[in-house]
PDB file of N, CA, C, O and CB in Angstrom:
ATOM      1  N   MET A   1       0.843  -1.167   0.000  1.00  0.00           N
ATOM      2  CA  MET A   1       0.000   0.000   0.000  1.00  0.00           C
ATOM      3  C   MET A   1       0.899   1.245   0.000  1.00  0.00           C
ATOM      4  O   MET A   1       1.891   1.301   0.727  1.00  0.00           O
ATOM      5  CB  MET A   1      -0.965  -0.010   1.222  1.00  0.00           C
ATOM      6  N   LYS A   2       0.546   2.228  -0.812  1.00  0.00           N
ATOM      7  CA  LYS A   2       1.328   3.448  -0.936  1.00  0.00           C
ATOM      8  C   LYS A   2       0.951   4.426   0.178  1.00  0.00           C
ATOM      9  O   LYS A   2      -0.229   4.613   0.479  1.00  0.00           O
ATOM     10  CB  LYS A   2       1.113   4.093  -2.324  1.00  0.00           C
ATOM     11  N   ASN A   3       1.945   5.036   0.775  1.00  0.00           N
ATOM     12  CA  ASN A   3       1.709   6.009   1.836  1.00  0.00           C
ATOM     13  C   ASN A   3       1.299   7.332   1.199  1.00  0.00           C
ATOM     14  O   ASN A   3       2.102   7.968   0.516  1.00  0.00           O
ATOM     15  CB  ASN A   3       2.975   6.188   2.732  1.00  0.00           C
ATOM     16  N   GLU A   4       0.034   7.756   1.420  1.00  0.00           N
ATOM     17  CA  GLU A   4      -0.478   8.973   0.789  1.00  0.00           C
ATOM     18  C   GLU A   4       0.250  10.223   1.273  1.00  0.00           C
ATOM     19  O   GLU A   4       0.422  11.157   0.490  1.00  0.00           O
ATOM     20  CB  GLU A   4      -1.965   9.113   1.057  1.00  0.00           C
ATOM     21  N   LYS A   5       0.678  10.275   2.515  1.00  0.00           N
ATOM     22  CA  LYS A   5       1.373  11.444   3.043  1.00  0.00           C
ATOM     23  C   LYS A   5       2.685  11.666   2.296  1.00  0.00           C
ATOM     24  O   LYS A   5       2.975  12.793   1.894  1.00  0.00           O
ATOM     25  CB  LYS A   5       1.635  11.281   4.550  1.00  0.00           C
ATOM     26  N   ASN A   6       3.478  10.623   2.103  1.00  0.00           N
ATOM     27  CA  ASN A   6       4.743  10.754   1.377  1.00  0.00           C
ATOM     28  C   ASN A   6       4.516  11.131  -0.074  1.00  0.00           C
ATOM     29  O   ASN A   6       5.301  11.887  -0.646  1.00  0.00           O
ATOM     30  CB  ASN A   6       5.536   9.459   1.454  1.00  0.00           C
ATOM     31  N   SER A   7       3.461  10.620  -0.677  1.00  0.00           N
ATOM     32  CA  SER A   7       3.136  10.940  -2.057  1.00  0.00           C
ATOM     33  C   SER A   7       2.788  12.420  -2.187  1.00  0.00           C
ATOM     34  O   SER A   7       3.218  13.074  -3.138  1.00  0.00           O
ATOM     35  CB  SER A   7       1.974  10.067  -2.555  1.00  0.00           C
ATOM     36  N   THR A   8       2.021  12.949  -1.251  1.00  0.00           N
ATOM     37  CA  THR A   8       1.632  14.353  -1.276  1.00  0.00           C
ATOM     38  C   THR A   8       2.838  15.247  -1.063  1.00  0.00           C
ATOM     39  O   THR A   8       2.981  16.250  -1.762  1.00  0.00           O
ATOM     40  CB  THR A   8       0.572  14.637  -0.216  1.00  0.00           C
ATOM     41  N   ILE A   9       3.691  14.924  -0.142  1.00  0.00           N
ATOM     42  CA  ILE A   9       4.868  15.737   0.148  1.00  0.00           C
ATOM     43  C   ILE A   9       5.801  15.786  -1.054  1.00  0.00           C
ATOM     44  O   ILE A   9       6.381  16.837  -1.329  1.00  0.00           O
ATOM     45  CB  ILE A   9       5.610  15.189   1.369  1.00  0.00           C
ATOM     46  N   SER A  10       5.960  14.700  -1.764  1.00  0.00           N
ATOM     47  CA  SER A  10       6.867  14.680  -2.906  1.00  0.00           C
ATOM     48  C   SER A  10       6.348  15.513  -4.073  1.00  0.00           C
ATOM     49  O   SER A  10       7.127  15.881  -4.951  1.00  0.00           O
ATOM     50  CB  SER A  10       7.096  13.255  -3.357  1.00  0.00           C
ATOM     51  N   ASN A  11       5.048  15.820  -4.105  1.00  0.00           N
ATOM     52  CA  ASN A  11       4.464  16.606  -5.186  1.00  0.00           C
ATOM     53  C   ASN A  11       4.440  18.105  -4.896  1.00  0.00           C
ATOM     54  O   ASN A  11       4.049  18.885  -5.765  1.00  0.00           O
ATOM     55  CB  ASN A  11       3.068  16.128  -5.459  1.00  0.00           C
ATOM     56  N   ILE A  12       4.842  18.522  -3.715  1.00  0.00           N
ATOM     57  CA  ILE A  12       4.840  19.933  -3.346  1.00  0.00           C
ATOM     58  C   ILE A  12       6.044  20.622  -3.973  1.00  0.00           C
ATOM     59  O   ILE A  12       7.176  20.158  -3.839  1.00  0.00           O
ATOM     60  CB  ILE A  12       4.851  20.104  -1.805  1.00  0.00           C
ATOM     61  N   GLN A  13       5.791  21.734  -4.659  1.00  0.00           N
ATOM     62  CA  GLN A  13       6.876  22.512  -5.240  1.00  0.00           C
ATOM     63  C   GLN A  13       7.205  23.675  -4.311  1.00  0.00           C
ATOM     64  O   GLN A  13       6.313  24.286  -3.722  1.00  0.00           O
ATOM     65  CB  GLN A  13       6.500  23.023  -6.658  1.00  0.00           C
ATOM     66  N   THR A  14       8.483  23.971  -4.190  1.00  0.00           N
ATOM     67  CA  THR A  14       8.925  25.055  -3.343  1.00  0.00           C
ATOM     68  C   THR A  14       9.455  26.185  -4.209  1.00  0.00           C
ATOM     69  O   THR A  14      10.237  25.953  -5.132  1.00  0.00           O
ATOM     70  CB  THR A  14       9.994  24.576  -2.350  1.00  0.00           C
ATOM     71  N   THR A  15       9.032  27.406  -3.914  1.00  0.00           N
ATOM     72  CA  THR A  15       9.532  28.576  -4.615  1.00  0.00           C
ATOM     73  C   THR A  15      10.617  29.200  -3.768  1.00  0.00           C
ATOM     74  O   THR A  15      10.427  29.424  -2.572  1.00  0.00           O
ATOM     75  CB  THR A  15       8.396  29.595  -4.913  1.00  0.00           C
ATOM     76  N   ARG A  16      11.747  29.478  -4.374  1.00  0.00           N
ATOM     77  CA  ARG A  16      12.862  30.092  -3.669  1.00  0.00           C
ATOM     78  C   ARG A  16      13.232  31.375  -4.392  1.00  0.00           C
ATOM     79  O   ARG A  16      13.489  31.368  -5.596  1.00  0.00           O
ATOM     80  CB  ARG A  16      14.082  29.126  -3.580  1.00  0.00           C
ATOM     81  N   LEU A  17      13.256  32.465  -3.659  1.00  0.00           N
ATOM     82  CA  LEU A  17      13.640  33.748  -4.242  1.00  0.00           C
ATOM     83  C   LEU A  17      15.126  33.972  -4.003  1.00  0.00           C
ATOM     84  O   LEU A  17      15.634  33.743  -2.906  1.00  0.00           O
ATOM     85  CB  LEU A  17      12.801  34.914  -3.641  1.00  0.00           C
ATOM     86  N   ILE A  18      15.818  34.425  -5.053  1.00  0.00           N
ATOM     87  CA  ILE A  18      17.241  34.726  -4.905  1.00  0.00           C
ATOM     88  C   ILE A  18      17.493  36.143  -5.396  1.00  0.00           C
ATOM     89  O   ILE A  18      16.759  36.658  -6.239  1.00  0.00           O
ATOM     90  CB  ILE A  18      18.121  33.703  -5.686  1.00  0.00           C
ATOM     91  N   ARG A  19      18.527  36.762  -4.868  1.00  0.00           N
ATOM     92  CA  ARG A  19      18.867  38.134  -5.210  1.00  0.00           C
ATOM     93  C   ARG A  19      19.684  38.162  -6.503  1.00  0.00           C
ATOM     94  O   ARG A  19      20.188  37.134  -6.955  1.00  0.00           O
ATOM     95  CB  ARG A  19      19.646  38.805  -4.058  1.00  0.00           C
ATOM     96  N   ILE A  20      19.806  39.356  -7.088  1.00  0.00           N
ATOM     97  CA  ILE A  20      20.453  39.509  -8.391  1.00  0.00           C
ATOM     98  C   ILE A  20      21.906  39.030  -8.380  1.00  0.00           C
ATOM     99  O   ILE A  20      22.359  38.456  -9.370  1.00  0.00           O
ATOM    100  CB  ILE A  20      20.397  40.961  -8.827  1.00  0.00           C
ATOM    101  N   ARG A  21      22.638  39.244  -7.306  1.00  0.00           N
ATOM    102  CA  ARG A  21      24.034  38.785  -7.245  1.00  0.00           C
ATOM    103  C   ARG A  21      24.124  37.262  -7.357  1.00  0.00           C
ATOM    104  O   ARG A  21      25.017  36.733  -8.019  1.00  0.00           O
ATOM    105  CB  ARG A  21      24.693  39.253  -5.933  1.00  0.00           C
ATOM    106  N   GLN A  22      23.197  36.567  -6.708  1.00  0.00           N
ATOM    107  CA  GLN A  22      23.177  35.104  -6.796  1.00  0.00           C
ATOM    108  C   GLN A  22      22.835  34.654  -8.220  1.00  0.00           C
ATOM    109  O   GLN A  22      23.410  33.691  -8.727  1.00  0.00           O
ATOM    110  CB  GLN A  22      22.160  34.515  -5.790  1.00  0.00           C
ATOM    111  N   VAL A  23      21.897  35.355  -8.857  1.00  0.00           N
ATOM    112  CA  VAL A  23      21.539  35.030 -10.244  1.00  0.00           C
ATOM    113  C   VAL A  23      22.760  35.214 -11.139  1.00  0.00           C
ATOM    114  O   VAL A  23      23.056  34.361 -11.975  1.00  0.00           O
ATOM    115  CB  VAL A  23      20.357  35.919 -10.741  1.00  0.00           C
ATOM    116  N   MET A  24      23.466  36.323 -10.963  1.00  0.00           N
ATOM    117  CA  MET A  24      24.656  36.602 -11.767  1.00  0.00           C
ATOM    118  C   MET A  24      25.697  35.494 -11.604  1.00  0.00           C
ATOM    119  O   MET A  24      26.298  35.060 -12.586  1.00  0.00           O
ATOM    120  CB  MET A  24      25.263  37.959 -11.375  1.00  0.00           C
ATOM    121  N   ASN A  25      25.910  35.040 -10.380  1.00  0.00           N
ATOM    122  CA  ASN A  25      26.876  33.971 -10.123  1.00  0.00           C
ATOM    123  C   ASN A  25      26.425  32.633 -10.721  1.00  0.00           C
ATOM    124  O   ASN A  25      27.249  31.866 -11.217  1.00  0.00           O
ATOM    125  CB  ASN A  25      27.094  33.818  -8.619  1.00  0.00           C
ATOM    126  N   LEU A  26      25.131  32.357 -10.673  1.00  0.00           N
ATOM    127  CA  LEU A  26      24.622  31.083 -11.181  1.00  0.00           C
ATOM    128  C   LEU A  26      24.654  30.999 -12.707  1.00  0.00           C
ATOM    129  O   LEU A  26      25.017  29.964 -13.265  1.00  0.00           O
ATOM    130  CB  LEU A  26      23.207  30.867 -10.694  1.00  0.00           C
ATOM    131  N   VAL A  27      24.276  32.083 -13.378  1.00  0.00           N
ATOM    132  CA  VAL A  27      24.140  32.026 -14.836  1.00  0.00           C
ATOM    133  C   VAL A  27      25.314  32.638 -15.586  1.00  0.00           C
ATOM    134  O   VAL A  27      25.458  32.423 -16.789  1.00  0.00           O
ATOM    135  CB  VAL A  27      22.882  32.719 -15.249  1.00  0.00           C
ATOM    136  N   GLY A  28      26.155  33.398 -14.890  1.00  0.00           N
ATOM    137  CA  GLY A  28      27.329  33.976 -15.539  1.00  0.00           C
ATOM    138  C   GLY A  28      27.015  35.125 -16.485  1.00  0.00           C
ATOM    139  O   GLY A  28      27.759  35.361 -17.437  1.00  0.00           O
ATOM    140  N   LEU A  29      25.924  35.842 -16.237  1.00  0.00           N
ATOM    141  CA  LEU A  29      25.554  36.984 -17.064  1.00  0.00           C
ATOM    142  C   LEU A  29      25.619  38.259 -16.241  1.00  0.00           C
ATOM    143  O   LEU A  29      25.572  38.223 -15.012  1.00  0.00           O
ATOM    144  CB  LEU A  29      24.146  36.798 -17.659  1.00  0.00           C
ATOM    145  N   SER A  30      25.728  39.389 -16.936  1.00  0.00           N
ATOM    146  CA  SER A  30      25.779  40.674 -16.234  1.00  0.00           C
ATOM    147  C   SER A  30      24.381  41.054 -15.738  1.00  0.00           C
ATOM    148  O   SER A  30      23.370  40.531 -16.207  1.00  0.00           O
ATOM    149  CB  SER A  30      26.348  41.785 -17.160  1.00  0.00           C
ATOM    150  N   LYS A  31      24.357  41.966 -14.789  1.00  0.00           N
ATOM    151  CA  LYS A  31      23.100  42.431 -14.220  1.00  0.00           C
ATOM    152  C   LYS A  31      22.210  43.054 -15.301  1.00  0.00           C
ATOM    153  O   LYS A  31      21.011  42.782 -15.361  1.00  0.00           O
ATOM    154  CB  LYS A  31      23.367  43.447 -13.097  1.00  0.00           C
ATOM    155  N   SER A  32      22.811  43.894 -16.156  1.00  0.00           N
ATOM    156  CA  SER A  32      22.016  44.561 -17.190  1.00  0.00           C
ATOM    157  C   SER A  32      21.442  43.558 -18.187  1.00  0.00           C
ATOM    158  O   SER A  32      20.318  43.733 -18.658  1.00  0.00           O
ATOM    159  CB  SER A  32      22.867  45.598 -17.928  1.00  0.00           C
ATOM    160  N   HIS A  33      22.201  42.506 -18.515  1.00  0.00           N
ATOM    161  CA  HIS A  33      21.692  41.505 -19.458  1.00  0.00           C
ATOM    162  C   HIS A  33      20.551  40.698 -18.826  1.00  0.00           C
ATOM    163  O   HIS A  33      19.585  40.357 -19.509  1.00  0.00           O
ATOM    164  CB  HIS A  33      22.831  40.558 -19.909  1.00  0.00           C
ATOM    165  N   ILE A  34      20.654  40.398 -17.556  1.00  0.00           N
ATOM    166  CA  ILE A  34      19.577  39.682 -16.861  1.00  0.00           C
ATOM    167  C   ILE A  34      18.305  40.517 -16.859  1.00  0.00           C
ATOM    168  O   ILE A  34      17.221  39.990 -17.112  1.00  0.00           O
ATOM    169  CB  ILE A  34      19.992  39.337 -15.411  1.00  0.00           C
ATOM    170  N   TYR A  35      18.419  41.817 -16.576  1.00  0.00           N
ATOM    171  CA  TYR A  35      17.251  42.704 -16.601  1.00  0.00           C
ATOM    172  C   TYR A  35      16.688  42.827 -18.013  1.00  0.00           C
ATOM    173  O   TYR A  35      15.472  42.907 -18.188  1.00  0.00           O
ATOM    174  CB  TYR A  35      17.619  44.094 -16.060  1.00  0.00           C
ATOM    175  N   HIS A  36      17.557  42.843 -19.020  1.00  0.00           N
ATOM    176  CA  HIS A  36      17.123  42.900 -20.422  1.00  0.00           C
ATOM    177  C   HIS A  36      16.315  41.650 -20.772  1.00  0.00           C
ATOM    178  O   HIS A  36      15.265  41.748 -21.407  1.00  0.00           O
ATOM    179  CB  HIS A  36      18.348  43.038 -21.372  1.00  0.00           C
ATOM    180  N   LEU A  37      16.795  40.487 -20.365  1.00  0.00           N
ATOM    181  CA  LEU A  37      16.071  39.241 -20.612  1.00  0.00           C
ATOM    182  C   LEU A  37      14.720  39.233 -19.908  1.00  0.00           C
ATOM    183  O   LEU A  37      13.734  38.745 -20.462  1.00  0.00           O
ATOM    184  CB  LEU A  37      16.903  38.045 -20.154  1.00  0.00           C
ATOM    185  N   ALA A  38      14.667  39.770 -18.695  1.00  0.00           N
ATOM    186  CA  ALA A  38      13.404  39.837 -17.953  1.00  0.00           C
ATOM    187  C   ALA A  38      12.416  40.752 -18.671  1.00  0.00           C
ATOM    188  O   ALA A  38      11.226  40.445 -18.731  1.00  0.00           O
ATOM    189  CB  ALA A  38      13.645  40.336 -16.509  1.00  0.00           C
ATOM    190  N   ALA A  39      12.893  41.872 -19.215  1.00  0.00           N
ATOM    191  CA  ALA A  39      12.031  42.801 -19.948  1.00  0.00           C
ATOM    192  C   ALA A  39      11.462  42.149 -21.207  1.00  0.00           C
ATOM    193  O   ALA A  39      10.349  42.470 -21.625  1.00  0.00           O
ATOM    194  CB  ALA A  39      12.808  44.071 -20.318  1.00  0.00           C
ATOM    195  N   GLN A  40      12.222  41.236 -21.811  1.00  0.00           N
ATOM    196  CA  GLN A  40      11.769  40.523 -23.004  1.00  0.00           C
ATOM    197  C   GLN A  40      10.895  39.323 -22.666  1.00  0.00           C
ATOM    198  O   GLN A  40      10.343  38.689 -23.565  1.00  0.00           O
ATOM    199  CB  GLN A  40      12.958  40.070 -23.819  1.00  0.00           C
ATOM    200  N   GLY A  41      10.763  39.004 -21.385  1.00  0.00           N
ATOM    201  CA  GLY A  41       9.963  37.861 -20.961  1.00  0.00           C
ATOM    202  C   GLY A  41      10.705  36.538 -21.078  1.00  0.00           C
ATOM    203  O   GLY A  41      10.081  35.478 -21.045  1.00  0.00           O
ATOM    204  N   LYS A  42      12.034  36.584 -21.214  1.00  0.00           N
ATOM    205  CA  LYS A  42      12.835  35.378 -21.364  1.00  0.00           C
ATOM    206  C   LYS A  42      13.408  34.881 -20.044  1.00  0.00           C
ATOM    207  O   LYS A  42      14.029  33.819 -20.006  1.00  0.00           O
ATOM    208  CB  LYS A  42      13.951  35.629 -22.333  1.00  0.00           C
ATOM    209  N   SER A  43      13.213  35.622 -18.974  1.00  0.00           N
ATOM    210  CA  SER A  43      13.609  35.187 -17.639  1.00  0.00           C
ATOM    211  C   SER A  43      12.595  35.769 -16.655  1.00  0.00           C
ATOM    212  O   SER A  43      11.892  36.722 -16.992  1.00  0.00           O
ATOM    213  CB  SER A  43      15.082  35.642 -17.291  1.00  0.00           C
ATOM    214  N   PRO A  44      12.507  35.218 -15.458  1.00  0.00           N
ATOM    215  CA  PRO A  44      11.538  35.733 -14.478  1.00  0.00           C
ATOM    216  C   PRO A  44      11.821  37.189 -14.104  1.00  0.00           C
ATOM    217  O   PRO A  44      12.974  37.615 -14.033  1.00  0.00           O
ATOM    218  CB  PRO A  44      11.554  34.865 -13.216  1.00  0.00           C
ATOM    219  N   LYS A  45      10.758  37.929 -13.871  1.00  0.00           N
ATOM    220  CA  LYS A  45      10.893  39.321 -13.448  1.00  0.00           C
ATOM    221  C   LYS A  45      11.107  39.386 -11.940  1.00  0.00           C
ATOM    222  O   LYS A  45      10.823  38.434 -11.214  1.00  0.00           O
ATOM    223  CB  LYS A  45       9.649  40.142 -13.854  1.00  0.00           C
ATOM    224  N   SER A  46      11.611  40.528 -11.488  1.00  0.00           N
ATOM    225  CA  SER A  46      11.853  40.742 -10.060  1.00  0.00           C
ATOM    226  C   SER A  46      10.532  40.789  -9.301  1.00  0.00           C
ATOM    227  O   SER A  46       9.511  41.229  -9.830  1.00  0.00           O
ATOM    228  CB  SER A  46      12.648  42.045  -9.830  1.00  0.00           C
ATOM    229  N   ILE A  47      10.570  40.328  -8.059  1.00  0.00           N
ATOM    230  CA  ILE A  47       9.408  40.347  -7.179  1.00  0.00           C
ATOM    231  C   ILE A  47       9.752  41.212  -5.976  1.00  0.00           C
ATOM    232  O   ILE A  47      10.769  40.970  -5.325  1.00  0.00           O
ATOM    233  CB  ILE A  47       8.992  38.898  -6.740  1.00  0.00           C
ATOM    234  N   PRO A  48       8.924  42.229  -5.656  1.00  0.00           N
ATOM    235  CA  PRO A  48       9.185  43.064  -4.479  1.00  0.00           C
ATOM    236  C   PRO A  48       9.119  42.232  -3.198  1.00  0.00           C
ATOM    237  O   PRO A  48       8.208  41.421  -3.027  1.00  0.00           O
ATOM    238  CB  PRO A  48       8.176  44.229  -4.408  1.00  0.00           C
ATOM    239  N   LEU A  49      10.082  42.434  -2.305  1.00  0.00           N
ATOM    240  CA  LEU A  49      10.096  41.706  -1.041  1.00  0.00           C
ATOM    241  C   LEU A  49       9.210  42.367   0.003  1.00  0.00           C
ATOM    242  O   LEU A  49       8.656  41.699   0.876  1.00  0.00           O
ATOM    243  CB  LEU A  49      11.513  41.594  -0.517  1.00  0.00           C
ATOM    244  N   VAL A  50       9.082  43.682  -0.092  1.00  0.00           N
ATOM    245  CA  VAL A  50       8.239  44.450   0.834  1.00  0.00           C
ATOM    246  C   VAL A  50       7.363  45.393  -0.005  1.00  0.00           C
ATOM    247  O   VAL A  50       7.885  46.123  -0.847  1.00  0.00           O
ATOM    248  CB  VAL A  50       9.119  45.261   1.886  1.00  0.00           C
ATOM    249  N   PRO A  51       6.055  45.387   0.212  1.00  0.00           N
ATOM    250  CA  PRO A  51       5.205  46.291  -0.560  1.00  0.00           C
ATOM    251  C   PRO A  51       5.659  47.748  -0.406  1.00  0.00           C
ATOM    252  O   PRO A  51       5.805  48.245   0.711  1.00  0.00           O
ATOM    253  CB  PRO A  51       3.742  46.145  -0.120  1.00  0.00           C
ATOM    254  N   GLY A  52       5.875  48.415  -1.520  1.00  0.00           N
ATOM    255  CA  GLY A  52       6.312  49.804  -1.494  1.00  0.00           C
ATOM    256  C   GLY A  52       7.799  49.985  -1.249  1.00  0.00           C
ATOM    257  O   GLY A  52       8.294  51.112  -1.263  1.00  0.00           O
ATOM    258  N   GLY A  53       8.512  48.906  -1.027  1.00  0.00           N
ATOM    259  CA  GLY A  53       9.950  48.980  -0.758  1.00  0.00           C
ATOM    260  C   GLY A  53      10.770  48.861  -2.027  1.00  0.00           C
ATOM    261  O   GLY A  53      10.225  48.677  -3.115  1.00  0.00           O
ATOM    262  N   THR A  54      12.075  48.967  -1.883  1.00  0.00           N
ATOM    263  CA  THR A  54      12.952  48.890  -3.038  1.00  0.00           C
ATOM    264  C   THR A  54      13.660  47.549  -3.145  1.00  0.00           C
ATOM    265  O   THR A  54      14.297  47.285  -4.165  1.00  0.00           O
ATOM    266  CB  THR A  54      13.965  49.993  -2.983  1.00  0.00           C
ATOM    267  N   SER A  55      13.576  46.699  -2.143  1.00  0.00           N
ATOM    268  CA  SER A  55      14.232  45.392  -2.174  1.00  0.00           C
ATOM    269  C   SER A  55      13.436  44.422  -3.029  1.00  0.00           C
ATOM    270  O   SER A  55      12.227  44.271  -2.856  1.00  0.00           O
ATOM    271  CB  SER A  55      14.402  44.834  -0.753  1.00  0.00           C
ATOM    272  N   VAL A  56      14.135  43.758  -3.963  1.00  0.00           N
ATOM    273  CA  VAL A  56      13.495  42.786  -4.844  1.00  0.00           C
ATOM    274  C   VAL A  56      14.327  41.513  -4.879  1.00  0.00           C
ATOM    275  O   VAL A  56      15.505  41.515  -4.522  1.00  0.00           O
ATOM    276  CB  VAL A  56      13.315  43.362  -6.271  1.00  0.00           C
ATOM    277  N   ALA A  57      13.708  40.445  -5.308  1.00  0.00           N
ATOM    278  CA  ALA A  57      14.421  39.165  -5.467  1.00  0.00           C
ATOM    279  C   ALA A  57      13.939  38.518  -6.752  1.00  0.00           C
ATOM    280  O   ALA A  57      14.395  37.430  -7.103  1.00  0.00           O
ATOM    281  CB  ALA A  57      14.188  38.210  -4.236  1.00  0.00           C
TER     282      ALA A  57
END
């Protein structure tokens, strides 16, 4: 018999937000090129961390 709890847990997706410096290190692209790709819809756009704030991930 399959354990339903383990099956449910394995199907949960986790979203992880990372800052621009981490993105730059992971993909090897410049900050301006990453923002350019986001503007074209070819990479995820920034998400504000605090409503009305300037911090994004």
